SEDRENRO-584568 format. One line per field, with one value per residue (C-alpha): residue number from 1; residue in three letters; x, y, z. Coordinates in steps of 0.05 Angstrom, whole numbers, padded with zeros to 5 digits, m for minus. Layout:
! residues N
n: c(NUM:...)
res: c(ALA:...)
X: c(X:...)
Y: c(Y:...)
Z: c(Z:...)
! end
This chain:
! residues 470
n: c(1:2:3:4:5:6:7:8:9:10:11:12:13:14:15:16:17:18:19:20:21:22:23:24:25:26:27:28:29:30:31:32:33:34:35:36:37:38:39:40:41:42:43:44:45:46:47:48:49:50:51:52:53:54:55:56:57:58:59:60:61:62:63:64:65:66:67:68:69:70:71:72:73:74:75:76:77:78:79:80:81:82:83:84:85:86:87:88:89:90:91:92:93:94:95:96:97:98:99:100:101:102:103:104:105:106:107:108:109:110:111:112:113:114:115:116:117:118:119:120:121:122:123:124:125:126:127:128:129:130:131:132:133:134:135:136:137:138:139:140:141:142:143:144:145:146:147:148:149:150:151:152:153:154:155:156:157:158:159:160:161:162:163:164:165:166:167:168:169:170:171:172:173:174:175:176:177:178:179:180:181:182:183:184:185:186:187:188:189:190:191:192:193:194:195:196:197:198:199:200:201:202:203:204:205:206:207:208:209:210:211:212:213:214:215:216:217:218:219:220:221:222:223:224:225:226:227:228:229:230:231:232:233:234:235:236:237:238:239:240:241:242:243:244:245:246:247:248:249:250:251:252:253:254:255:256:257:258:259:260:261:262:263:264:265:266:267:268:269:270:271:272:273:274:275:276:277:278:279:280:281:282:283:284:285:286:287:288:289:290:291:292:293:294:295:296:297:298:299:300:301:302:303:304:305:306:307:308:309:310:311:312:313:314:315:316:317:318:319:320:321:322:323:324:325:326:327:328:329:330:331:332:333:334:335:336:337:338:339:340:341:342:343:344:345:346:347:348:349:350:351:352:353:354:355:356:357:358:359:360:361:362:363:364:365:366:367:368:369:370:371:372:373:374:375:376:377:378:379:380:381:382:383:384:385:386:387:388:389:390:391:392:393:394:395:396:397:398:399:400:401:402:403:404:405:406:407:408:409:410:411:412:413:414:415:416:417:418:419:420:421:422:423:424:425:426:427:428:429:430:431:432:433:434:435:436:437:438:439:440:441:442:443:444:445:446:447:448:449:450:451:452:453:454:455:456:457:458:459:460:461:462:463:464:465:466:467:468:469:470)
res: c(UNK:UNK:UNK:UNK:UNK:UNK:UNK:UNK:UNK:UNK:UNK:UNK:UNK:UNK:UNK:UNK:UNK:UNK:UNK:UNK:UNK:UNK:UNK:UNK:UNK:UNK:UNK:UNK:UNK:UNK:UNK:UNK:UNK:UNK:UNK:UNK:UNK:UNK:UNK:UNK:UNK:UNK:UNK:UNK:UNK:UNK:UNK:UNK:UNK:UNK:UNK:UNK:UNK:UNK:UNK:UNK:UNK:UNK:UNK:UNK:UNK:UNK:UNK:UNK:UNK:UNK:UNK:UNK:UNK:UNK:UNK:UNK:UNK:UNK:UNK:UNK:UNK:UNK:UNK:UNK:UNK:UNK:UNK:UNK:UNK:UNK:UNK:UNK:UNK:UNK:UNK:UNK:UNK:UNK:UNK:UNK:UNK:UNK:UNK:UNK:UNK:UNK:UNK:UNK:UNK:UNK:UNK:UNK:UNK:UNK:UNK:UNK:UNK:UNK:UNK:UNK:UNK:UNK:UNK:UNK:UNK:UNK:UNK:UNK:UNK:UNK:UNK:UNK:UNK:UNK:UNK:UNK:UNK:UNK:UNK:UNK:UNK:UNK:UNK:UNK:UNK:UNK:UNK:UNK:UNK:UNK:UNK:UNK:UNK:UNK:UNK:UNK:UNK:UNK:UNK:UNK:UNK:UNK:UNK:UNK:UNK:UNK:UNK:UNK:UNK:UNK:UNK:UNK:UNK:UNK:UNK:UNK:UNK:UNK:UNK:UNK:UNK:UNK:UNK:UNK:UNK:UNK:UNK:UNK:UNK:UNK:UNK:UNK:UNK:UNK:UNK:UNK:UNK:UNK:UNK:UNK:UNK:UNK:UNK:UNK:UNK:UNK:UNK:UNK:UNK:UNK:UNK:UNK:UNK:UNK:UNK:UNK:UNK:UNK:UNK:UNK:UNK:UNK:UNK:UNK:UNK:UNK:UNK:UNK:UNK:UNK:UNK:UNK:UNK:UNK:UNK:UNK:UNK:UNK:UNK:UNK:UNK:UNK:UNK:UNK:UNK:UNK:UNK:UNK:UNK:UNK:UNK:UNK:UNK:UNK:UNK:UNK:UNK:UNK:UNK:UNK:UNK:UNK:UNK:UNK:UNK:UNK:UNK:UNK:UNK:UNK:UNK:UNK:UNK:UNK:UNK:UNK:UNK:UNK:UNK:UNK:UNK:UNK:UNK:UNK:UNK:UNK:UNK:UNK:UNK:UNK:UNK:UNK:UNK:UNK:UNK:UNK:UNK:UNK:UNK:UNK:UNK:UNK:UNK:UNK:UNK:UNK:UNK:UNK:UNK:UNK:UNK:UNK:UNK:UNK:UNK:UNK:UNK:UNK:UNK:UNK:UNK:UNK:UNK:UNK:UNK:UNK:UNK:UNK:UNK:UNK:UNK:UNK:UNK:UNK:UNK:UNK:UNK:UNK:UNK:UNK:UNK:UNK:UNK:UNK:UNK:UNK:UNK:UNK:UNK:UNK:UNK:UNK:UNK:UNK:UNK:UNK:UNK:UNK:UNK:UNK:UNK:UNK:UNK:UNK:UNK:UNK:UNK:UNK:UNK:UNK:UNK:UNK:UNK:UNK:UNK:UNK:UNK:UNK:UNK:UNK:UNK:UNK:UNK:UNK:UNK:UNK:UNK:UNK:UNK:UNK:UNK:UNK:UNK:UNK:UNK:UNK:UNK:UNK:UNK:UNK:UNK:UNK:UNK:UNK:UNK:UNK:UNK:UNK:UNK:UNK:UNK:UNK:UNK:UNK:UNK:UNK:UNK:UNK:UNK:UNK:UNK:UNK:UNK:UNK:UNK:UNK:UNK:UNK:UNK:UNK:UNK:UNK:UNK:UNK:UNK:UNK:UNK:UNK:UNK:UNK:UNK:UNK:UNK:UNK:UNK:UNK:UNK:UNK:UNK:UNK:UNK:UNK:UNK:UNK:UNK:UNK:UNK:UNK:UNK:UNK:UNK:UNK:UNK:UNK:UNK:UNK:UNK:UNK:UNK:UNK:UNK:UNK:UNK:UNK)
X: c(00197:00179:00176:00102:00089:00051:00074:00016:00044:00112:00086:00051:00114:00145:00221:00258:00291:00361:00363:00418:00456:00428:00458:00473:00513:00546:00570:00615:00641:00669:00622:00588:00525:00484:00473:00453:00386:00362:00352:00276:00286:00331:00287:00224:00264:00291:00219:00206:00238:00189:00238:00232:00264:00292:00352:00365:00401:00455:00463:00470:00528:00595:00619:00565:00539:00481:00439:00376:00404:00429:00370:00327:00372:00366:00292:00289:00326:00385:00441:00497:00479:00467:00538:00567:00533:00557:00631:00640:00621:00642:00710:00692:00616:00622:00649:00608:00544:00566:00599:00569:00523:00465:00415:00448:00466:00435:00374:00368:00355:00314:00236:00208:00231:00189:00116:00152:00221:00270:00290:00348:00398:00451:00423:00417:00491:00516:00477:00496:00573:00567:00536:00599:00642:00618:00611:00672:00674:00604:00622:00682:00746:00732:00756:00813:00842:00910:00966:00987:01057:01038:01056:01018:01043:00983:01006:00961:00919:00853:00792:00813:00870:00843:00790:00838:00883:00822:00798:00868:00878:00808:00840:00899:00956:01005:00989:01030:01006:01055:01030:01063:01032:01039:00974:00924:00862:00887:00832:00784:00825:00859:00804:00739:00717:00706:00639:00619:00673:00696:00769:00746:00710:00769:00810:00755:00749:00833:00833:00787:00830:00893:00858:00861:00935:00943:01008:01010:01079:01065:01123:01137:01131:01132:01172:01214:01230:01220:01208:01154:01217:01235:01167:01154:01223:01196:01127:01089:01044:01030:00960:00967:00915:00957:00897:00903:00926:00953:00907:00877:00896:00854:00905:00880:00924:00934:00938:01004:00974:00983:00912:00903:00893:00879:00821:00884:00923:00867:00833:00894:00923:00856:00838:00901:00946:00896:00902:00857:00829:00894:00932:00985:00993:01058:01017:00975:00920:00896:00822:00799:00732:00713:00731:00711:00712:00712:00679:00615:00632:00634:00705:00676:00622:00676:00720:00669:00633:00703:00710:00645:00674:00741:00704:00687:00635:00618:00630:00614:00612:00632:00607:00598:00540:00472:00456:00414:00484:00530:00553:00553:00509:00441:00448:00520:00480:00427:00473:00515:00458:00431:00506:00504:00537:00529:00517:00540:00515:00527:00598:00662:00726:00773:00829:00847:00874:00925:00938:01010:01037:01019:00955:00889:00841:00792:00759:00741:00683:00649:00575:00551:00490:00472:00477:00481:00493:00561:00586:00565:00493:00499:00482:00555:00558:00572:00603:00554:00589:00610:00585:00655:00656:00695:00683:00725:00758:00814:00825:00806:00808:00814:00770:00748:00790:00855:00895:00947:01013:01066:01111:01105:01095:01155:01195:01161:01166:01143:01075:01025:00987:00929:00933:00913:00968:00923:00950:00916:00882:00841:00768:00799:00855:00913:00963:01016:01063:01050:01025:01019:00944:00912:00853:00813:00833:00902:00867:00797:00814:00779:00716:00679:00699:00649:00682:00751:00729:00697:00761:00803:00753:00750:00833:00840:00800:00841:00905:00879:00859:00938:00970:00936:00958:01028)
Y: c(m01619:m01551:m01504:m01511:m01497:m01434:m01377:m01397:m01471:m01449:m01407:m01467:m01511:m01504:m01488:m01556:m01564:m01601:m01665:m01655:m01709:m01716:m01661:m01709:m01755:m01707:m01663:m01722:m01731:m01694:m01722:m01663:m01636:m01620:m01678:m01650:m01656:m01719:m01710:m01705:m01651:m01611:m01610:m01594:m01533:m01507:m01502:m01456:m01407:m01357:m01339:m01265:m01219:m01168:m01216:m01188:m01255:m01244:m01175:m01199:m01260:m01225:m01274:m01258:m01333:m01339:m01363:m01363:m01404:m01457:m01462:m01473:m01523:m01564:m01556:m01583:m01642:m01621:m01628:m01628:m01559:m01536:m01562:m01519:m01456:m01464:m01486:m01435:m01376:m01403:m01441:m01466:m01480:m01537:m01496:m01437:m01483:m01498:m01442:m01380:m01331:m01335:m01317:m01247:m01247:m01276:m01304:m01240:m01211:m01268:m01245:m01298:m01278:m01214:m01251:m01318:m01364:m01354:m01401:m01445:m01425:m01444:m01523:m01523:m01496:m01549:m01606:m01586:m01577:m01646:m01680:m01648:m01674:m01744:m01737:m01708:m01760:m01734:m01663:m01683:m01633:m01555:m01527:m01477:m01424:m01427:m01408:m01338:m01345:m01301:m01328:m01304:m01312:m01323:m01317:m01360:m01420:m01395:m01381:m01313:m01344:m01408:m01364:m01313:m01373:m01412:m01341:m01328:m01404:m01402:m01337:m01382:m01351:m01400:m01395:m01419:m01409:m01405:m01437:m01423:m01483:m01559:m01565:m01525:m01492:m01440:m01418:m01465:m01525:m01498:m01453:m01492:m01553:m01620:m01622:m01556:m01566:m01641:m01638:m01681:m01626:m01578:m01632:m01633:m01564:m01559:m01616:m01580:m01520:m01564:m01599:m01526:m01533:m01490:m01503:m01511:m01499:m01511:m01494:m01431:m01366:m01302:m01255:m01311:m01368:m01318:m01242:m01204:m01172:m01241:m01257:m01196:m01210:m01281:m01273:m01221:m01204:m01222:m01228:m01229:m01264:m01294:m01276:m01242:m01298:m01254:m01259:m01193:m01196:m01188:m01141:m01160:m01201:m01272:m01281:m01313:m01373:m01443:m01466:m01396:m01405:m01356:m01383:m01389:m01434:m01479:m01488:m01501:m01552:m01586:m01579:m01586:m01623:m01669:m01653:m01682:m01734:m01764:m01806:m01798:m01723:m01692:m01625:m01639:m01593:m01583:m01610:m01582:m01597:m01529:m01481:m01413:m01376:m01305:m01272:m01275:m01292:m01356:m01370:m01367:m01415:m01461:m01464:m01476:m01528:m01561:m01555:m01598:m01648:m01654:m01670:m01607:m01617:m01542:m01501:m01425:m01367:m01301:m01246:m01174:m01157:m01187:m01248:m01212:m01170:m01233:m01233:m01308:m01341:m01356:m01431:m01433:m01405:m01454:m01518:m01490:m01495:m01563:m01585:m01560:m01499:m01447:m01372:m01321:m01260:m01192:m01214:m01180:m01221:m01177:m01227:m01291:m01327:m01386:m01432:m01438:m01482:m01428:m01465:m01428:m01431:m01378:m01327:m01260:m01228:m01168:m01164:m01111:m01073:m01037:m00967:m00916:m00934:m00936:m00912:m00975:m00968:m01022:m01005:m01006:m01047:m01012:m01040:m01058:m01031:m01080:m01142:m01174:m01258:m01314:m01373:m01433:m01457:m01509:m01472:m01397:m01391:m01315:m01313:m01241:m01228:m01228:m01180:m01175:m01217:m01167:m01221:m01205:m01129:m01118:m01146:m01098:m01029:m01006:m01040:m00979:m01001:m00974:m00954:m01032:m01056:m01085:m01076:m01014:m01029:m00989:m01022:m01071:m01097:m01059:m01039:m00986:m01028:m01042:m01109:m01124:m01140:m01159:m01183:m01223:m01215:m01180:m01125:m01127:m01157:m01219:m01225:m01282:m01336:m01307:m01234:m01260:m01303:m01234:m01201:m01261:m01259:m01180:m01181:m01237:m01194:m01136:m01173:m01196:m01132:m01108:m01165:m01150:m01074:m01089)
Z: c(01185:01219:01158:01164:01233:01248:01297:01344:01341:01356:01415:01446:01455:01523:01536:01549:01620:01614:01657:01715:01761:01824:01874:01924:01889:01841:01903:01908:01840:01783:01734:01685:01723:01659:01612:01546:01510:01473:01395:01395:01455:01408:01350:01384:01424:01358:01332:01394:01349:01310:01256:01274:01224:01278:01296:01367:01389:01337:01366:01435:01412:01417:01365:01321:01314:01257:01308:01271:01211:01256:01294:01232:01207:01274:01269:01203:01224:01183:01237:01180:01163:01227:01252:01193:01208:01280:01271:01219:01259:01330:01342:01407:01399:01451:01503:01495:01503:01565:01602:01563:01597:01548:01598:01596:01522:01462:01505:01541:01471:01445:01420:01456:01520:01519:01535:01560:01559:01507:01466:01497:01447:01493:01499:01427:01411:01463:01424:01355:01376:01414:01350:01307:01353:01347:01274:01248:01183:01164:01161:01122:01122:01115:01054:01063:01022:00992:01037:01042:01060:01125:01203:01257:01331:01380:01451:01500:01484:01519:01489:01460:01427:01398:01368:01335:01315:01280:01244:01222:01195:01157:01110:01099:01146:01182:01257:01311:01388:01445:01515:01581:01610:01588:01557:01519:01538:01583:01632:01597:01626:01683:01712:01699:01739:01700:01725:01684:01628:01608:01586:01535:01508:01501:01471:01414:01402:01402:01351:01300:01301:01291:01233:01201:01200:01272:01311:01386:01417:01496:01552:01521:01564:01523:01567:01596:01541:01483:01486:01443:01404:01384:01359:01321:01288:01265:01252:01207:01264:01340:01377:01450:01495:01555:01600:01673:01719:01776:01836:01869:01947:01999:02039:02112:02165:02160:02081:02086:02134:02107:02074:02046:01964:01910:01868:01805:01852:01878:01812:01775:01825:01817:01753:01710:01756:01789:01860:01910:01852:01832:01886:01846:01836:01855:01872:01932:01963:02025:02025:02084:02124:02132:02069:02062:01994:01984:01931:01895:01816:01777:01799:01874:01849:01821:01881:01926:01890:01886:01955:01970:01920:01950:02018:02054:02102:02105:02041:02047:01998:02043:01996:02026:01983:01974:01935:01886:01873:01863:01793:01787:01738:01767:01747:01781:01848:01841:01828:01890:01934:01913:01932:02000:01996:02048:02030:02078:02048:02072:02102:02095:02111:02159:02183:02180:02243:02250:02298:02333:02274:02224:02200:02182:02244:02236:02189:02223:02190:02196:02183:02128:02106:02043:02041:01981:01915:01887:01826:01784:01812:01859:01935:01970:02033:02102:02160:02220:02280:02331:02292:02286:02289:02273:02233:02244:02183:02147:02085:02059:01981:01955:01894:01895:01820:01781:01748:01690:01700:01682:01660:01584:01595:01633:01577:01522:01547:01483:01493:01521:01580:01624:01699:01714:01674:01620:01551:01520:01448:01398:01379:01335:01381:01360:01408:01408:01373:01296:01275:01349:01369:01441:01468:01528:01594:01581:01559:01591:01661:01687:01637:01605:01559:01503:01508:01506:01440:01412:01423:01388:01325:01316:01332:01273:01223:01236:01232:01162:01135:01163:01129:01064:01073:01077)
! end
């Protein structure tokens, strides 16, 4: 038991380090890289929490998980209570424990991190969530309030939609999720590789929501199969969380050559449709021995690490700024380097060259140097005159970002949009149309899983209040 430990004793415990698969072997398969904690490691790490009254870790969590409470229960060996607290606050804890950037959120605010390493909150969240998945019978059924008779439509089965659906179901509302693809999870399934987020984890998280009474209808495209107006007629409220699935184009010569992919297409073919891994896949992919991925975020890391696993002998990140300015998680950069990824920094692509048959052959690049800071405070990259050179490539993947797909909004002119084509909302997710709310990437543009979940949780509370006022 940990309750009798002094603060001095807690401070003497070193932070746990999670076991990872060997870099050389894992770069040739899609097995999950991070292997999780043992029960002994998890309890010991939980005992590092000093139970501070100033709950900064909770303030740093976009979905407001009761972090000290679940960690205290874990430290005391009460896994059932830890799981109950965690799953009450977070609809997708096993997902968040794997892909959430804790180092810039809850762990960044951890008081223990002021004079040392913060508590490994993400590792503990993953451990407790995985225990909950493996011990569903021990947790028992979650008690639910009586049905309210109100029905809510959720557009999109990604992190924002799943979170909102769970929150609304727990308040007694009937919830139906409409998903455009043939399977659940949205970007969690098609956008994040198996080596970071196994599909079995997504299936288990979705199953927990289905147990709450949530209904999912796949292969339904809102804006084509059904319109927003039709949803408004059938349901009492609507939450739009269809993401931002349209790629931002490079706008350079050669972008339409064979062998050039957007990150969305590249990852969807591999993650959702089995391209390059399943010999029977009907959606093949050009693996390439020399692959250049343009971008510096987590999606770029996912693409380049996937390329290595598909057999690329030279897998490169091409980024126009310095490594210190890359928005990708430090862990993802570390894993990519260990797996043999080459980082070509301060380099901007200016053209893609092809052979006589229209296949990618070269990526023409320009060397950059850092100049004055831009509007965000980062030093702007400036071209170095006369520095253009070519890199031989077979495949180029554009991972510079995404924007809103206008398929839904084009059929709903009553929805107010911002200048980027994203749906405009107030602080609670309410759109310009009464009873219609929105959140996630369709509002924010490309953002993190946990921020989308925060939007879903906040919008669900607002929808519940709106329904009660009617």
